[in-house]
C-alpha positions as CSV (number, residue, x, y, z in Angstrom):
1,X,6.4,12.8,-19.6
2,X,4.2,15.2,-17.7
3,X,0.4,14.7,-17.8
4,X,-2.2,17.4,-17.8
5,X,-3.8,17.8,-14.3
6,X,-7.2,16.3,-15.3
7,X,-5.6,13.3,-17.0
8,X,-3.4,12.7,-14.0
9,X,-6.4,12.8,-11.6
10,X,-8.3,10.3,-13.7
11,X,-5.3,8.1,-14.1
12,X,-4.9,8.1,-10.3
13,X,-8.5,6.8,-10.1
14,X,-7.6,4.0,-12.4
15,X,-4.5,3.3,-10.4
16,X,-6.5,2.9,-7.2
17,X,-8.9,0.6,-9.0
18,X,-6.0,-1.6,-10.1
19,X,-4.6,-1.7,-6.5
20,X,-8.1,-2.6,-5.2
21,X,-8.3,-5.8,-7.2
22,X,-5.9,-7.7,-4.8
23,X,-8.7,-8.9,-2.4
24,X,-11.1,-10.2,-5.0
25,X,-8.4,-11.9,-7.1
26,X,-6.9,-13.5,-4.0
27,X,-10.3,-15.0,-3.1
28,X,-10.4,-16.9,-6.4
29,X,-7.1,-18.7,-5.8
30,X,-7.6,-22.5,-5.7
31,X,-4.5,-24.0,-4.1
32,X,-1.9,-21.3,-3.3
33,X,-2.0,-20.1,0.3
34,X,-0.4,-17.6,2.6
35,X,3.4,-17.2,2.0
36,X,3.2,-18.9,-1.4
37,X,0.8,-16.3,-2.5
38,X,3.1,-13.6,-1.3
39,X,6.2,-15.2,-2.9
40,X,4.6,-15.5,-6.4
41,X,3.1,-12.0,-6.3
42,X,6.4,-10.4,-5.2
43,X,8.4,-12.5,-7.8
44,X,6.1,-11.5,-10.7
45,X,6.3,-7.8,-9.5
46,X,10.1,-7.9,-9.5
47,X,10.3,-9.6,-12.9
48,X,7.9,-7.0,-14.3
49,X,9.9,-4.1,-12.9
50,X,13.1,-5.5,-14.3
51,X,11.6,-5.0,-17.7
52,X,9.7,-1.8,-17.0
53,X,12.5,0.2,-15.3
54,X,15.2,0.0,-17.9
55,X,12.6,0.6,-20.6
56,X,11.4,3.7,-18.7
57,X,14.6,5.1,-17.2
58,X,17.3,3.4,-19.2
59,X,19.8,0.8,-18.1
60,X,21.6,3.4,-16.0
61,X,18.8,2.8,-13.4
62,X,20.7,-0.3,-12.2
63,X,23.8,1.8,-11.6
64,X,21.7,4.2,-9.6
65,X,20.3,1.3,-7.5
66,X,23.8,0.1,-6.7
67,X,24.9,3.7,-5.8
68,X,21.6,4.5,-4.1
69,X,22.9,4.6,-0.5
70,X,21.4,3.4,2.7
71,X,18.1,5.3,2.4
72,X,17.2,3.5,-0.8
73,X,17.8,0.1,0.7
74,X,15.9,1.0,3.9
75,X,13.0,2.1,1.7
76,X,13.2,-1.2,-0.1
77,X,13.1,-3.0,3.2
78,X,10.0,-1.1,4.2
79,X,8.4,-2.0,0.8
80,X,9.3,-5.7,1.5
81,X,7.5,-5.5,4.8
82,X,4.4,-3.9,3.2
83,X,4.2,-6.4,0.3
84,X,4.7,-9.4,2.6
85,X,2.3,-8.3,5.4
86,X,-0.4,-7.1,3.0
87,X,-0.7,-10.4,1.1
88,X,-0.3,-12.6,4.2
89,X,-3.0,-10.6,6.0
90,X,-5.3,-10.9,2.9
91,X,-5.0,-14.7,3.2
92,X,-6.1,-14.9,6.8
93,X,-8.6,-12.0,7.3
94,X,-11.2,-10.1,5.3
95,X,-10.3,-7.6,2.5
96,X,-12.2,-4.9,4.4
97,X,-10.2,-5.4,7.6
98,X,-6.9,-5.2,5.7
99,X,-7.8,-2.1,3.7
100,X,-9.3,-0.1,6.6
101,X,-6.3,-0.9,8.7
102,X,-4.0,0.2,5.9
103,X,-5.9,3.5,5.4
104,X,-4.4,4.9,8.7
105,X,-1.0,5.0,6.9
106,X,-1.0,8.8,6.2
107,X,-1.8,9.5,9.9
108,X,1.0,7.2,11.1
109,X,3.3,8.9,8.6
110,X,2.3,12.3,10.0
111,X,3.1,11.1,13.5
112,X,6.4,9.6,12.4
113,X,7.4,12.9,10.8
114,X,6.5,14.7,14.0
115,X,8.5,12.4,16.3
116,X,11.6,11.6,14.2
117,X,11.9,14.7,11.9
118,X,10.2,17.4,14.0
119,X,7.5,18.4,11.6
120,X,4.8,20.3,13.3
121,X,1.3,18.9,13.0
122,X,-1.7,21.3,12.7
123,X,-4.6,20.9,15.0
124,X,-6.7,19.4,12.2
125,X,-4.3,16.5,11.8
126,X,-4.2,15.8,15.6
127,X,-8.0,15.8,15.4
128,X,-8.0,13.4,12.5
129,X,-5.6,11.1,14.3
130,X,-7.9,11.1,17.3
131,X,-11.0,10.3,15.3
132,X,-9.3,7.6,13.2
133,X,-8.0,6.1,16.4
134,X,-11.5,5.8,17.7
135,X,-12.6,4.2,14.4
136,X,-9.8,1.6,14.6
137,X,-10.4,1.0,18.3
138,X,-14.1,0.4,17.5
139,X,-13.3,-2.0,14.7
140,X,-10.8,-4.0,16.6
141,X,-12.8,-3.9,19.9
142,X,-15.8,-5.4,18.2
143,X,-13.7,-8.3,16.9
144,X,-12.3,-9.4,20.2
145,X,-13.7,-12.7,21.3
146,X,-15.0,-13.5,17.8
147,X,-12.0,-15.4,16.5
148,X,-8.3,-15.0,15.9
149,X,-7.1,-11.4,15.2
150,X,-3.8,-12.4,13.7
151,X,-4.7,-11.1,10.2
152,X,-5.7,-7.7,11.5
153,X,-2.4,-7.3,13.5
154,X,-0.4,-8.5,10.5
155,X,-2.2,-5.9,8.4
156,X,-1.2,-3.2,10.9
157,X,2.4,-3.8,9.8
158,X,1.6,-2.2,6.5
159,X,0.8,1.4,7.7
160,X,3.6,1.1,10.2
161,X,6.1,0.2,7.5
162,X,4.6,3.0,5.3
163,X,5.2,5.5,8.0
164,X,8.8,4.4,8.4
165,X,9.3,4.5,4.6
166,X,8.1,8.0,4.2
167,X,10.0,9.2,7.2
168,X,13.2,7.8,5.7
169,X,12.4,9.3,2.3
170,X,11.6,12.8,3.8
171,X,14.7,12.8,5.9
172,X,16.8,11.8,2.9
173,X,15.2,14.6,0.9
174,X,15.9,17.1,3.7
175,X,19.6,16.2,3.5
176,X,19.8,16.6,-0.3
177,X,19.4,12.9,-1.3
178,X,16.2,12.0,-3.1
179,X,15.1,8.4,-3.1
180,X,13.7,7.1,-6.3
181,X,10.7,5.1,-5.1
182,X,10.2,2.8,-8.1
183,X,13.7,1.2,-7.8
184,X,12.9,1.0,-4.1
185,X,9.8,-1.0,-5.0
186,X,11.9,-3.3,-7.1
187,X,14.2,-3.9,-4.1
188,X,11.2,-4.5,-1.9
189,X,9.6,-7.0,-4.2
190,X,12.9,-8.9,-4.7
191,X,13.5,-9.0,-0.9
192,X,9.9,-10.1,-0.3
193,X,10.2,-13.0,-2.8
194,X,13.6,-14.0,-1.2
195,X,12.3,-14.0,2.4
196,X,9.1,-15.9,1.6
197,X,10.6,-18.5,-0.7
198,X,11.6,-20.9,2.1
199,X,8.2,-20.5,3.8
200,X,6.3,-21.0,0.5
201,X,7.9,-24.4,-0.2
202,X,6.6,-26.9,-1.2
203,X,4.6,-25.0,-3.9
204,X,1.0,-25.9,-4.4
205,X,-0.2,-23.3,-6.9
206,X,-1.7,-24.7,-10.1
207,X,-1.8,-23.0,-13.5
208,X,-4.9,-21.1,-12.7
209,X,-3.4,-19.7,-9.5
210,X,-0.2,-18.7,-11.3
211,X,-2.2,-16.8,-13.9
212,X,-4.0,-14.8,-11.2
213,X,-0.7,-14.2,-9.2
214,X,1.0,-13.0,-12.4
215,X,-1.9,-10.6,-12.8
216,X,-1.3,-9.3,-9.3
217,X,2.4,-8.9,-9.8
218,X,2.0,-7.0,-13.1
219,X,-1.3,-5.2,-13.2
220,X,-2.1,-4.9,-9.4
221,X,1.3,-3.7,-8.3
222,X,4.1,-3.1,-10.9
223,X,2.2,-1.1,-13.5
224,X,0.1,1.0,-11.1
225,X,3.2,1.7,-9.0
226,X,4.9,3.3,-12.1
227,X,1.7,5.2,-13.0
228,X,1.2,6.5,-9.5
229,X,4.7,8.0,-9.7
230,X,3.8,9.8,-12.9
231,X,0.6,11.1,-11.3
232,X,2.4,12.3,-8.2
233,X,4.6,14.6,-10.4
234,X,1.4,16.5,-11.4
235,X,-1.0,16.2,-8.5
236,X,-0.5,17.8,-5.1
237,X,0.1,15.6,-2.1
238,X,-3.5,16.1,-0.6
239,X,-5.0,15.2,-4.0
240,X,-3.0,12.0,-4.1
241,X,-3.9,11.2,-0.5
242,X,-7.6,11.7,-1.1
243,X,-7.7,9.8,-4.4
244,X,-5.7,6.9,-2.9
245,X,-8.6,6.4,-0.4
246,X,-10.6,5.2,-3.3
247,X,-8.7,1.9,-3.0
248,X,-10.5,1.2,0.3
249,X,-13.9,1.8,-1.3
250,X,-13.1,0.0,-4.5
251,X,-11.4,-3.0,-2.7
252,X,-14.3,-3.6,-0.3
253,X,-16.9,-3.2,-3.1
254,X,-15.1,-5.6,-5.5
255,X,-14.6,-8.3,-2.8
256,X,-18.3,-7.9,-1.8
257,X,-19.6,-8.2,-5.3
258,X,-17.0,-10.4,-6.9
259,X,-16.3,-12.8,-4.0
260,X,-19.4,-12.6,-1.7
261,X,-17.2,-11.2,1.1
262,X,-19.7,-9.0,3.1
263,X,-17.9,-6.6,5.5
264,X,-18.8,-6.7,9.1
265,X,-20.9,-3.8,10.5
266,X,-18.1,-2.9,12.9
267,X,-15.6,-2.6,9.9
268,X,-18.0,-0.4,8.0
269,X,-18.5,1.9,11.0
270,X,-14.9,2.0,12.0
271,X,-13.8,2.4,8.4
272,X,-16.3,5.3,7.9
273,X,-14.7,7.1,10.9
274,X,-11.1,6.5,9.6
275,X,-11.8,7.6,6.0
276,X,-14.0,10.5,7.1
277,X,-11.2,11.8,9.3
278,X,-8.7,11.5,6.5
279,X,-10.9,13.2,4.0
280,X,-11.7,16.1,6.3
281,X,-8.0,16.5,7.2
282,X,-6.8,16.6,3.6
283,X,-9.7,18.8,2.5
284,X,-9.0,21.4,5.2
285,X,-5.3,21.3,4.4
286,X,-6.0,21.9,0.7
287,X,-8.3,24.8,1.6
288,X,-5.6,26.4,3.8
289,X,-3.0,26.0,1.0
290,X,-5.2,27.7,-1.5
C-alpha cells in the first residue's frame, strides 16, 4: 500500500504524537519502576508485532527473519539498546532531558556514516553538528552539581545506538542486502524483554500499570513503528527527519500539561539550539536537492 504524499505527511505527524506519549504515560504509573517498566513495554511490543507482522507481510516474514543474516540481528541488537535505554532513562530523569538528548540522533548518524562508511558531509551538516554540540553542552553543563546525571547519560545511549543502527543498515544496503526494519524492531523488543526480565523481578506492577504499559507497547511503539515504515516509502528522508522532530515538541508539551513536568530553562535553551540546527540542516538539504 502506497499513500498519497499529503496523507503520508499527516500520518507521520500522528506517528510522532503517538511516540511522544511515552513520557506522560510513564508519569502515571503507580508501582512499576525502571527495568520492570522496560520489560513490560518491550514484551507487549513484541507480542503486538508477532500479530501485526504476519498479518501485514505474511507468515513468510518469520522465514526472512531466520535468514536475515548478521546485519538484521545487529540492527535488532541496536533496537534493544534503544528500547531499554529510553525507558530506563525516562524513569530516572525528565521527559525533556530524554527527548532533547535523543534528538541528536540524526547528527550522530551522519558522523557515523562519515567515519565508518566514508560518506562526505556538507558544510551545513558540520555546522549543525557544531551548534547542536553547543546546545547539548549547555544543557548538560547547567545540570552539573544539581543532582545525579545518570538518566541523561543513559538517554545518550539512544542516539548512539541509532547511529550504529543506521550505519549498519546503510552498509548492508550498499552491499546489496536490505534490512527490513520492522522485523528488526521485533528482534529488538524480544531481546530487550529477555535482558530486562531478571532485573525486573520481582514484579510490582498492578493492573492499572499493566494497562498503561500495554498501551505503550501497542500504541506508542508497535503500531507507529509500522506506520512510520509506510510513511518512509512516500516521504523523502529530510521530510521524515523534520517531521520526526515533532516528537520532541509533543513529548515535552504532553509531559508538561499532562503530568506537571516543567522543563528546566537550560533544557529549553539547549533543546532550541539542537532542534534549530537540525531544522536548518534538513531544510537547506531539501532546498539543494530541489
